[in-house]
N, C-alpha and C positions, 0 to 999 in steps of 0.2 A: 381596585380595578376600575371603578367608575371614573376616577381621576385620570387614569391612563387613557381611557377611551375619550374622555372630554379633551384632554391635551392633544391627543392624536387628531381628533376632529378639528380642533382649532388650527393645528399645524397644517393639515390638508387644505382647509379653507383658506388660510393665509397664503399658502403656496399657490393655490389656484388663482387667487386674487392678484398676487404679485405677477404671475405669468400673464394674466389678462391685461394688467396695467402696462407691462413692458411691451407686449405685442399688439394688443388691440387698440390702445389709445395713444400710441406713439405719436401720430400726426393727425389728431382729430380735426384740425382745421383744413386738412387737405381733402379735396373732393376728388374722388376717383371717377374718371369719365371712361366708359367703355370705348374700345376702338370703333371707328366709323368706317364704313365701306364706301368708297368713292368709285364712280364709274366713268370711264373714258370710252366714248363711242368712236369707232373707226369708220368713217364714211366720207365719200367723195374725196378720197386721197388725203384725208386730214385726220389728226387726232383731236377730238373735241371733248373737254377743253385741251388746248395745246400745253398750257402751263398750269399745273395743279399744286395748290398748297394744302398740306395735310399735317396731322399730328404724328409724331413718332409712334409706331405700332399700328397705325391705321392700315387698312387694306385697300388696294386699288385693283379694280377689275377692268380689263380692256375687253370690249366686245366688238367683233368685226361685223359691221352691218353694210359693208361695201360688197360689190359684186366680184371682186378679185381678192385673192389671198394677200395677207399682210403679216408682219411680225412686229414684236416689240423687242428691240435689242439695245442694251446699254451702250452708250457712245464708244466706250473702249472695248466692247464685245466681251465684258466679264460674264454676261448672262444673256439669254435670249428666250423668247417664248416658243420659238419655232414657228413654222407657218400656221396661220389661223385662217381657216376657210370661212366663208360666209356663215354667220351664226355662231362660230366658235368663240369661247371666252378663255381668258387667261388672267390669273391674279398673282399679286405679290404683296407681302407684308412689308411696309416701309420702315427702314431703320436708318436711312440717310438720304441725302440729296443725290439726284442723278439726272443726267440728260439721256434721252433715248431717241431712236429713230427706227424707221422701217428699213431693214437691210435689202428688201426687195424693191422698194421705191425710196431711194435715199433722200428725196426732197421732203419727205414726211418726217417731222421732228417734234419732240415734246420734252417736257421736264417735270420732275416732281421735286418739290422743295418742302422741307419740314418747317412749319410755321412755329416760331419761337414763342408766340404769345401764350 
């Protein structure tokens, strides 16, 4: 009976170690960096910064600090923030490059690009 318990213990320990090796140490040289939140200020009829480089998975927050409403609309109108009044915020998790503009004031333009570094 002692031999069965000992063999079972070795089997469980070996299985656990195998799972740990396969899942936990698969890419031990890779450093995982948590997503960063970037801020774009809308003020004086401009997006600041106008062109932003981010990492895939980062979050961008647009804050309207202007005295009039603005929006953030993808150039092909695939998505929009809707009107943002003074003090309103809107955010998006970035999964690809895009150009955007304010559909209320079409001279206002910006872009978000994923930095490949």
